C-alpha positions in Angstrom: 80.9 5.0 68.8 82.4 7.6 71.1 80.9 11.0 71.5 83.6 12.8 69.6 84.5 10.2 67.0 82.1 11.0 64.1 82.6 14.7 64.8 86.2 14.1 64.0 85.2 12.1 60.9 83.1 15.0 59.7 86.0 17.4 60.3 88.6 15.2 58.6 86.4 13.2 56.1 88.5 10.2 57.1 87.0 7.7 59.5 89.7 7.0 61.3 83.1 11.7 76.7 81.8 13.4 78.7 84.1 14.6 81.6 86.9 12.2 82.5 85.4 9.4 84.5 86.4 6.1 86.0 86.4 3.4 83.3 88.5 3.0 80.2 86.9 1.2 77.3 87.5 0.4 73.7 84.8 1.8 71.4 84.8 0.1 68.0 83.1 1.6 65.0 82.6 0.4 61.4 82.8 3.0 58.6 83.1 3.2 54.9 86.6 3.8 53.6 85.8 7.3 52.5 82.9 9.7 52.8 80.0 8.9 50.4 80.7 9.6 46.8 78.4 12.6 46.7 80.5 14.4 49.3 77.9 13.7 52.0 78.7 11.8 55.2 75.7 9.5 55.8 75.2 8.3 59.3 72.4 5.8 60.4 70.6 6.0 63.7 67.8 3.9 65.2 66.0 6.9 66.6 65.7 10.6 65.9 67.9 13.1 67.7 66.5 14.0 71.1 67.2 17.8 70.8 69.2 20.3 68.7 69.2 22.7 71.7 72.6 22.8 73.5 70.7 23.4 76.7 68.8 20.1 76.4 71.1 17.7 74.6 72.6 15.3 77.1 73.0 12.0 75.3 75.6 10.4 73.0 73.5 10.6 69.9 72.8 14.4 70.0 76.2 15.3 71.4 78.2 15.1 68.1 75.6 17.3 66.4 76.1 20.0 69.0 79.8 19.8 68.3 79.4 20.6 64.6 76.5 23.0 64.8 77.8 25.2 67.6 81.1 26.6 69.0 82.5 26.6 72.5 85.3 28.6 74.0 87.3 25.5 74.1 87.0 22.1 72.5 88.9 18.8 72.3 91.8 18.4 69.9 90.7 15.4 67.7 93.5 15.9 65.2 95.6 13.4 67.1 93.6 10.4 68.2 90.7 10.3 70.7 91.0 14.0 71.6 91.6 14.3 75.3 93.5 17.7 75.2 91.7 21.0 75.3 92.4 23.7 72.7 90.9 27.1 72.0 88.0 27.2 69.7 86.0 30.5 69.9 88.5 31.8 72.3 91.7 33.3 71.0 93.8 31.4 73.5 93.6 29.3 76.6 92.3 31.5 79.5 94.4 33.5 82.0 93.8 32.3 85.5 94.1 34.4 88.7 92.7 34.7 92.2 94.0 31.3 93.2 92.5 29.5 90.2 89.1 31.1 90.8 89.0 33.7 88.0 89.2 32.8 84.3 89.7 35.6 81.7 89.0 34.7 78.1 89.8 36.8 75.0 87.2 36.0 72.4 87.6 35.7 68.6 86.2 38.6 66.7 85.2 36.6 63.7 82.7 34.1 65.1 79.3 34.6 63.3 75.9 33.0 63.7 74.7 31.5 60.4 72.4 34.5 59.9 75.5 36.7 59.8 75.3 38.3 63.2 78.6 38.6 65.1 78.8 36.6 68.3 80.1 38.9 71.1 80.7 38.6 74.8 77.0 39.5 75.5 76.0 36.4 73.6 78.3 34.3 75.8 77.0 35.8 79.0 73.4 35.0 77.8 74.3 31.5 76.7 75.9 30.6 80.1 73.1 32.2 82.2 70.6 30.3 80.1 72.2 27.0 81.1 71.9 28.0 84.8 68.3 29.3 84.4 65.8 26.6 85.7 63.5 27.4 82.8 65.9 25.9 80.4 65.9 22.6 82.3 69.5 21.9 81.3 70.6 18.4 82.3 74.1 19.6 83.2 73.1 22.8 85.0 74.7 21.7 88.2 78.1 21.8 86.7 77.7 25.6 86.5 76.6 26.1 90.1 80.1 26.6 91.2 80.2 30.0 89.5 79.9 33.0 91.8 76.2 34.2 91.9 74.9 31.1 90.1 72.7 29.9 93.0 71.3 33.4 93.6 70.4 33.6 89.9 68.9 30.1 89.9 66.8 30.8 92.9 65.5 34.1 91.5 67.4 36.3 93.9 69.4 38.0 91.2 68.7 39.0 87.6 72.1 38.0 86.4 75.0 35.7 87.4 77.5 38.0 89.1 80.4 35.7 88.3 79.9 35.9 84.5 81.0 39.3 83.1 81.5 40.7 79.7 84.7 42.6 79.3 84.1 44.8 76.4 82.9 43.3 73.2 85.3 40.4 73.0 86.3 39.6 76.6 84.8 37.3 79.2 85.4 36.8 82.9 84.2 33.9 84.9 84.6 33.8 88.7 84.3 30.5 90.6 83.5 30.1 94.3 86.3 27.6 94.7 89.0 26.4 92.3 87.8 23.6 90.0 90.3 21.7 87.9 87.5 20.3 85.8 85.9 23.6 84.9 87.6 23.9 81.5 86.1 20.5 80.6 82.7 21.8 81.7 83.1 24.7 79.2 83.9 22.2 76.5 80.6 20.4 76.9 77.8 21.2 74.4 76.2 23.2 77.2 79.1 25.7 76.9 78.1 26.6 73.3 77.2 30.1 72.3 73.5 30.5 71.1 71.4 33.2 69.5 69.0 34.8 72.0 66.9 36.2 69.2 66.4 32.9 67.5 65.3 31.2 70.7 62.9 34.0 71.6 61.4 33.9 68.1 60.8 30.2 67.8 60.3 28.9 71.3 60.0 25.1 71.5 60.4 24.6 67.8 64.0 26.0 68.1 65.2 22.6 69.3 63.8 20.6 66.3 63.4 22.9 63.3 65.1 26.3 63.9 68.5 26.0 65.7 70.9 28.8 65.2 74.6 28.2 65.7 78.0 29.4 64.7 79.6 26.0 63.9 81.3 24.5 60.8 78.0 22.9 59.6 74.7 24.7 59.1 71.3 23.2 59.9 69.5 22.6 56.6 66.6 20.2 57.0 65.0 18.0 59.6 62.2 15.6 58.7 61.2 14.3 62.1 61.7 10.6 62.4 63.2 10.3 58.9 66.4 12.4 58.3 68.3 15.5 59.0 70.8 17.3 56.7 73.6 19.7 57.7 75.6 21.6 55.1 79.1 23.0 55.3 79.3 26.5 56.6 81.2 28.5 53.8 81.8 31.4 56.2 83.2 29.5 59.2 86.1 31.3 60.8 88.4 28.2 60.5 88.2 27.1 56.8 90.4 24.0 57.6 87.5 22.5 59.6 85.0 20.4 57.7 86.0 18.3 54.7 82.7 16.9 53.6 80.0 19.0 51.9 77.2 17.7 54.0 76.2 15.4 56.8 73.0 13.4 56.5 71.5 11.5 59.5 69.1 8.8 58.5 66.7 7.8 61.3 64.8 4.5 61.8 67.7 2.3 60.7 68.5 -0.7 62.9 72.1 -1.8 63.4 71.5 -4.9 61.2 70.2 -2.8 58.3 72.9 -0.2 58.8 75.6 -2.8 58.5 74.1 -3.9 55.1 73.9 -0.3 54.0 77.6 0.3 54.9 78.5 -2.9 53.0 76.6 -1.7 49.9 78.0 1.8 50.1 74.7 3.3 50.9 75.8 4.7 54.3 79.2 5.5 55.8 78.6 4.5 59.5 76.2 3.7 62.2 76.0 6.5 64.8 74.3 4.6 67.6 76.2 4.3 70.9 77.5 2.0 72.4 76.6 -0.7 69.9 77.1 0.5 66.3 77.4 -3.2 65.2 75.0 -6.0 65.6 76.3 -8.2 68.4 75.9 -11.4 66.4 78.0 -10.0 63.6 80.7 -8.3 65.6 83.3 -11.1 65.4 82.5 -11.7 61.7 83.0 -8.1 60.9 86.2 -7.9 63.0 87.7 -10.9 61.2 86.5 -10.0 57.7 89.4 -9.3 55.4 87.7 -6.1 54.1 85.4 -4.9 56.8 87.9 -5.7 59.5 90.2 -3.0 58.1 87.5 -0.4 58.5 87.1 -0.9 62.2 88.2 2.0 64.4 89.1 1.1 67.9 89.3 4.0 70.3 90.0 4.1 74.0 87.7 6.4 75.8 87.5 7.7 79.4 83.9 7.5 80.5 81.7 7.1 83.6 79.2 4.3 83.3 76.5 3.6 85.8 73.1 2.0 86.3 70.4 4.3 87.6 68.3 2.9 90.5 65.2 4.3 92.1 66.1 4.2 95.8 62.6 5.4 96.7 61.0 2.1 95.8 61.4 -1.0 98.0 63.0 -4.1 96.4 60.5 -6.5 95.0 
């Protein structure tokens, strides 16, 4: 299943990438015809989610959770298909560019609140972006942010703040790049570009990533039983009331793709969230050709970069 597919499902209650890469693939997904009768979207996974910290999440299973728990300045428009076009989310509008494409000015929404009720302001965005660049966070995508003016000095401990990230009053933000970068808006739409609560992170430390996340998104973290299940509930105070049409999202862990298929057939689950194989390979053609299940297959083209990691420091055997 694609990174954004079940996020769209959660937002629309109808089952119907990282940055643009080099291959185009079809990503099939089996889903129940509607969200579970209880109003809960139930998604099966083989393994627990790696992290609920936007700074540490860098895989296809945790990505969708970041999308519904947190907000970014921009996000992908999934209302019309795969969602390859960027639209404002926590920003009022698309940014104003100047300085030859090196300076981005954002006007921020003044109604974005963390779940604890605290208003998210430009200071929170500055903190969140600097946190991604800070080596202590160990963010997997930190290098995407090194093109910001002053990022390398901050990363190397030569500056206390990133000079190219500035708060403009309470609801304005300026980002200055060293060189123009046509992909930078896509970088901001990654989970790493989410706004986070400094106080919550300081209070809970390492357990923030598993038991105490604090976001602003359309779904609120409710419960996480490690290795078993996680429950998110709809945020009744979300600034965009049209987002989120299921009452809750339940992730069940420890469910193989074979068992998940049986659960979907019996109405016990709505989909398998594992990527890239949400269907047992041996059953793929059977499901595709099934007169009932075949109609529930969603095929989505996705732009993605795929690779095989190799250790070039070890001699071939």
